[in-house]
N, C-alpha and C positions, 0 to 999 in steps of 0.2 A: 667611672661607673660609682666607685665607691665612696669618693670625693664630692662627686654630686650628691648621693642620695645622703652622705651627712650632714653635708651644707642646708639640703631642706629641712633632713630629721632636728636638726638645731632652730628652727626657726620655730615647732610647734610646745606646742604646751603638753602638760604635761595628761597626757591620756588619747590624745591627739592624736589623726590619723591620718598624714598625709602624703598626693602621688603626685608625682606632676607629668605632661599631658602624655608624653609617651610611655608611661607604665598604668594610664589611667587606660589606654585603648587597649591595652594589651591584657590585663593583669582579668581575674576573673573573678567577679565580683558576688561577694552574697545575696540572694536576692531580697532580705532583709536589710538589705543596705541602701546608702545615695550617695554621689556624688556630689558635690556643693564644690564650683566654680568660685576661688577665693583673689583670681585676680592674675598679673603676674606682676613680678617681684624682683628686685634684683639683691640678689645674697652676694656674701660676702666670697670672694678666690675664685667665681663663674665670670666670663669674660659676659654672657648674655643674659638680659632677664629670663622666667624661668615662671611658665603657668602652673602654678599648684592648684590640687584638689584638697578636701576633705572627704573623708568616708565618714560618714557617719548613720546611725543607725533611724531608719525609720521613723519608728516611735519615739524618738528619744533623740532629739540635740541639742548636745551642749551650747552653751553660750559661750563661749573662749574669747580671749581680750584676743586683738588684732595680731598676725604672724609676728613673730619676730623677727624682719630685713629690713635691710638696710633703707629703704625709705617708709617716711612715714604711709606716704600713698603710690600705689603702683603707677609707673612709668620712666620716662627716661629724659627728662627734660636737665638740659645743658648745665653744669654749673658756673655764676656768670665768675668772670673772670675780674671784677672789682666792684665795688658797691654801685646802687644802684639809686638815681636819683629823681626825682619829681616821676610827674606825670602823673600827679591823682587826680587829674581830671578825665584824663583816658581812663585809669583803672579802673574810676568809680564806673564807668560808663558801659567798661567794657561786663563788671562785676551785673550790673544789672541785666543787660543782656544775655551772659553764661547764666543766669538765674531762670531766666524768662522759659517755659518750657515751651514756648512758643516759637521760639529764634531757635532754627539750629545753623546757620548758614554766618560768620562775619568775616566781615576780610578788616583790617588794618590798613589803612590806605597812607599813604607819605611817598615823599620822595627817597631819593638814593642818601645814605647817611643819617637820617633821622632818629635810627633807632629802632625800626619797629620790630627786629627777632629780639632785642632785648626787652622791649615792653610786653611782647607776644609769651616770653618765655616767664617776665613776670607776674601778667595775669594769671596765666597756665600754672603758676605755683601758688599763687594766693587762689584760688578756687579748684586745686584739684580733688577738695573735700568734697564737691557738690556731684561728684563723681564716682561709684564706687570702685570702678576698675581704672584709676584715675586720670592724669595727661601723658600724651604720647608729642613729643615731636619726630616729627618728619622733613628733611633738607630736601628742598627737592631744586636746590642752584643746578645739580646734574644732570636731571632729567630732562629727556628732551621729547616727549613725548605723550602720546594715551597709555601705550602699555609701558611705558619705563618710570610712569609716575603712581602705577599701580604697584609696580616689582620695588619702587621707595618705600610705599606705605605697609607694601607687606615685610619689607626688611625690617624695618624700624621696629614693627610690629613684634619680630620673632617667629612671621609665619612662614609652618614648613611647605616646602614645593610636593608637589605629588601626588596621587590616587585619582591623578589625570582629568583634576581641575580645572579649568583656568584659573588667572591672577584674581579675577574678579569673584568671581565662586567662592573661593578659597578664602578673600578678606570679607565676603557676607557671612561664609558660613560661622568665622571666628567672631566677627561683631553681634550677630546679629541678637545673642541675650546678654552683650555687655551695656555699660554706660558708662563711654569714657568721651574725653575730647582731647582729637587730634589737634596738632596745630600744623600748619600744614607752611613753611618757611620758603621764602624768595618764590613769590609766584607767578610772578609777570611775565616771565619769558613763556607760561604755559596758560594764558586765558583761553587761547585756542582751541584747550585740549584740558577743558576743565569740566567736561560732562562726566567724568568719573563720579564728581560728587554728589552731584545728585542720586546718582545710581548707586552708591555709596549710604547715604543719608537715606532712601527711600525704602532699604531690606536692613538697615540697624537703625528701629526707634529710639535707644538709649545714646545715640551717638551723637554730637556735635562737631563743627568744625570751625575753626579759627585761620583764618589765613594771612599770611602778609604780603604786600604786593604793590607798586607802583601803580596800579592803575583796576580799578572796579572788576571783578569778574563777570560781571554781567549775567548771572545767576541767577535765577527762582527763586524767593523769599532773603533773598541777599541783606545783612545788614553794615552800615559804613561807619567806622572809626575813625576819624582821620585827626594823624599825628604830623605834627610840624617841627619846626625848630624850637626850641627857646625863646623863649621874649625876654627882653633886657630888663623886663622890671620884677622878675621871679627869682633872679639870684641863680639859679642854676646852671645856665651857659658858662655861668662866670668859677662857679662852682667844682664846674666840669672840668673845666679848664684849669683851674690850681690843681685838682686832685690828679689830672695826667701830667702836669707839667713837674708834682713832685715824685713825681711817680721816676720820674727821668731825672731830678735833679732834687734830689733829700732837701737842699739849703732854698730851693727856690723862695723867694719872695719878691713883691711887685707891689709898690704903692703913686706907680707915675700916671694910672688910668686908661694908659691902653689896652690895657686886659675887655675892659666895657669895650675899645671900639674895637676889637678884634672880635667880640662876639658879636656886637653887632653887621662887623663886615658878613662875617660867614651863617649870618642870620640862622644864630644861637643853633644851626647844626652838629650834635654829637661830634660823628664821627672826624668832621671837617676840625673840630675845637681840639680834639685829640690829636689828629697830627700835626695842628699847627702847633701845642703845646709840646710835641717831643722836639719842638727846636731849642726851649728853653737851655738846651745844655750846648748852647753856642751862641744866643743872641739874645739880649735883652728885649722884654715884649717891644717895646719902642717899635728896635729891627724887624721884629716880625710882622710887627702892625704895618711897616713899610714897605717889607718884601712881598707882601700879599698885595697891597694895592699898586706897586710896580708892579710887578706882576702876578697875574689873574691865574695861570695855572703853578706856581710854582710849591702847591699841595702835592703832587705830583712828583714832586722831584726831592728827594731826601737830600739834606743838607748834610 
């Protein structure tokens, strides 16, 4: 508790009073003061993000700078493991939709291995400033239905159980006065259990949802953004292959032209390109191309 209090205090500016969610619920607050929600923040040394409130006088609310926390914007977006490449058109389309107040639900649609998760995270990070309470990533691959989906959302938002409320009631209570973006990743197996999304949106006017899926969700108000493999002409597929190849072999170099053929054969799909590039430790590009064409299932068999 002492460490938690110290971390919260270190995020404040001189003269600023901060409380976490638990303290705000049990403290006896003076009648001439008000609590203002400053969002959920990552703090150094704490495993889970913390919802922070400021205690301000009713008649004189000083305009403090943003809290001195680890994140420029509240949220829990994963850090990318390698540099992001391309997708300018798709990112531009996503930004336009995220800026539109009439758009509440966006589905980033594409085949497996197209890079939907990374593109969604990049779009969320680039546009987190549009939402006063940031962008939040919810991995859905382990959720097995309606109830498990709600628990995945609650866990990612660090919403505590209790008070006899249902999962939906707790989520709505938490979100109803917030402006944030929910990134629901790997949603394709939950298409038949997606009714909780309209429920959340109906109860939380400031929330938008960006889902990634192989299939459209078929929900009211859904806007689609298609994501396919890199084209041969944009150069990103070749660049991604070279980048992944140099992670496997820093001395990698190829001028045979086989890289272009590999990219075309794999339809420019980022995951397939990265898997094929890992083979440069033991095979030249011409041999990788031959292996792929002679054994189409070879990407599933590590060399």
